[in-house]
C-alpha positions as CSV (number, residue, x, y, z in Angstrom):
1,M,-31.2,-37.6,-1.3
2,K,-32.9,-34.9,1.8
3,R,-29.1,-34.3,3.9
4,K,-27.8,-33.8,-0.3
5,I,-30.3,-31.3,-1.0
6,F,-29.6,-29.6,2.7
7,V,-26.0,-28.6,2.9
8,I,-26.4,-27.6,-1.2
9,A,-29.2,-25.2,-0.2
10,L,-26.9,-24.3,2.5
11,V,-24.3,-23.6,0.6
12,M,-25.9,-21.2,-0.8
13,A,-27.2,-20.1,1.7
14,F,-23.9,-18.4,2.7
15,L,-22.7,-17.6,-1.1
16,I,-25.8,-15.6,-1.3
17,S,-25.6,-14.1,2.1
18,G,-22.2,-12.8,0.9
19,M,-23.2,-10.3,-1.9
20,N,-23.5,-8.8,1.2
21,L,-20.0,-8.6,1.5
22,A,-18.5,-7.9,-1.9
23,G,-20.5,-4.6,-2.1
24,I,-24.3,-4.8,-2.5
25,E,-26.7,-3.4,-0.7
26,N,-29.8,-5.7,0.0
27,G,-33.0,-3.7,-2.0
28,N,-30.4,-1.6,-4.3
29,I,-29.0,-4.6,-6.3
30,G,-28.9,-2.3,-9.5
31,K,-29.2,1.0,-8.3
32,I,-26.5,3.1,-7.4
33,G,-28.5,5.3,-5.0
34,N,-27.5,8.9,-3.8
35,E,-23.7,9.4,-5.6
36,K,-21.7,11.7,-5.3
37,R,-20.4,13.5,-8.3
38,G,-17.3,16.2,-7.9
39,M,-15.3,15.6,-4.8
40,E,-12.1,15.7,-3.9
41,L,-10.2,15.9,-1.8
42,S,-6.6,16.8,-1.5
43,Y,-3.5,16.2,1.1
44,T,-0.5,18.6,0.2
45,I,2.7,17.8,2.2
46,D,6.6,19.3,2.1
47,F,9.1,16.6,2.9
48,S,11.7,17.8,4.4
49,K,16.2,16.7,3.4
50,P,16.2,13.3,4.8
51,E,18.3,12.6,7.5
52,I,21.4,10.0,6.6
53,T,23.2,7.5,8.8
54,A,26.4,6.9,7.7
55,K,28.0,3.9,9.9
56,Q,28.9,0.7,7.9
57,Y,25.7,1.4,5.5
58,A,24.0,4.8,4.6
59,E,20.8,4.4,6.9
60,I,18.2,7.1,5.5
61,S,14.6,8.9,7.3
62,M,12.2,11.5,7.2
63,K,10.4,13.5,9.6
64,Q,6.9,13.2,7.5
65,C,8.0,9.3,7.2
66,N,5.6,6.5,8.9
67,S,7.1,3.0,7.4
68,F,9.9,1.7,4.8
69,I,9.6,-0.2,1.6
70,S,10.2,-3.6,2.9
71,I,10.9,-5.9,0.7
72,P,13.3,-7.9,1.2
73,G,17.1,-7.4,-0.3
74,Y,15.8,-3.6,-1.0
75,P,17.6,-1.1,-0.4
76,L,15.4,0.3,3.5
77,L,14.1,3.8,2.0
78,P,11.9,5.9,3.5
79,E,7.8,6.2,2.6
80,L,4.9,8.4,3.6
81,V,1.5,5.7,3.9
82,K,-1.4,8.0,3.6
83,V,-5.0,6.2,3.7
84,F,-8.1,8.1,2.9
85,E,-11.7,7.1,3.6
86,L,-15.0,7.8,0.8
87,P,-17.9,6.8,1.3
88,F,-19.4,3.4,-0.2
89,N,-21.1,4.6,-3.7
90,A,-18.2,7.1,-4.6
91,R,-17.0,6.2,-7.9
92,D,-14.1,6.8,-11.2
93,I,-11.5,7.4,-8.2
94,S,-8.5,8.5,-9.1
95,V,-5.1,8.9,-7.6
96,K,-2.5,12.0,-9.2
97,V,0.8,12.1,-6.9
98,S,2.6,15.8,-7.8
99,V,6.5,15.7,-7.3
100,R,8.6,18.7,-7.3
101,G,11.6,20.1,-6.4
102,T,13.2,16.8,-6.5
103,T,16.8,16.6,-6.1
104,T,20.1,15.0,-6.1
105,S,22.5,13.2,-3.2
106,H,25.4,10.8,-3.4
107,I,25.8,9.0,-0.8
108,E,29.0,7.9,-0.5
109,K,28.7,3.9,1.6
110,K,26.2,1.4,0.8
111,V,22.1,1.8,1.7
112,V,21.3,-1.1,3.9
113,A,19.4,-3.7,2.6
114,V,15.4,-4.4,4.2
115,P,16.8,-7.5,6.8
116,A,15.4,-11.5,6.0
117,R,12.8,-12.9,7.1
118,L,12.5,-15.8,9.2
119,R,10.0,-18.8,8.6
120,L,8.5,-18.8,13.1
121,S,7.9,-22.2,12.6
122,D,12.2,-23.2,12.3
123,G,13.7,-20.4,12.0
124,K,14.9,-20.4,8.5
125,I,15.0,-17.4,5.9
126,V,12.1,-17.5,3.4
127,E,13.6,-14.3,1.4
128,G,16.8,-12.7,2.2
129,G,20.0,-12.6,0.3
130,E,20.8,-8.9,-0.9
131,K,20.1,-8.1,-4.1
132,S,23.6,-6.7,-6.0
133,W,21.5,-6.7,-8.9
134,V,19.1,-3.4,-7.4
135,Y,22.7,-2.1,-6.0
136,K,24.2,-2.2,-9.2
137,S,21.1,-0.7,-11.6
138,H,21.2,2.1,-12.9
139,E,17.3,2.1,-13.1
140,T,15.5,3.6,-10.2
141,F,14.1,2.0,-7.2
142,P,10.9,2.1,-6.2
143,S,10.3,2.8,-10.1
144,Q,8.0,5.8,-9.3
145,W,7.5,8.4,-6.7
146,Y,4.2,6.6,-5.9
147,D,1.9,3.6,-5.3
148,Y,-2.2,3.0,-4.3
149,H,-4.2,0.8,-3.9
150,I,-8.2,0.6,-3.3
151,G,-10.3,-1.5,-1.5
152,V,-13.4,-2.5,0.1
153,G,-13.6,-2.5,4.4
154,L,-15.2,-1.1,7.8
155,N,-13.9,1.8,8.9
156,G,-13.8,2.6,12.8
157,Y,-17.6,3.3,12.9
158,G,-18.5,0.1,11.5
159,E,-19.6,1.8,8.3
160,R,-19.0,0.0,4.3
161,V,-16.5,2.8,2.9
162,I,-13.1,2.8,0.0
163,F,-10.1,3.0,2.0
164,V,-7.8,4.2,-1.1
165,V,-4.1,4.1,0.8
166,V,-1.7,5.8,-1.2
167,H,2.3,4.8,-1.3
168,V,4.4,8.1,-1.6
169,F,8.1,7.5,-2.2
170,P,9.8,10.3,-1.1
171,V,13.0,9.0,-1.9
172,R,14.7,6.9,-4.8
173,Y,18.1,5.0,-5.5
174,V,19.6,4.6,-8.2
175,G,23.0,2.7,-8.4
């Protein structure tokens, strides 16, 4: 019986101490304190014209982009990933992206697809194969010009902050 109570008490101690990781600071439960209102961050980027290399398939790249959309079987398109750090007590976070000056280009060749993923343990293909319906669709891929997600973590100085990660898709594909 004592052993059972000790295990339950130990589990409760871990759960209560884990509350701090979930975003509640000791002594500040129920208070926001030092809340900064009206803070606005702005980031402007002018994208250059996409560079298209056509071999068997067309490959698209852009100087300002630091990543690619990596969904297996979908077109390999450039993206810009920008991470913003906000104070931990920031509230009512909103993200707005303005798109201006879009152009349309016709590409003779099919855009290269993102390669399949292989499981390291046995070398089998987990996800893969060209998604032909994406290449034939009249819908844009990706469907929006941007996407974002918000998370909490520690920055490079060990401070708890809110991370706003914005994915901008300057090139979209229509089949």
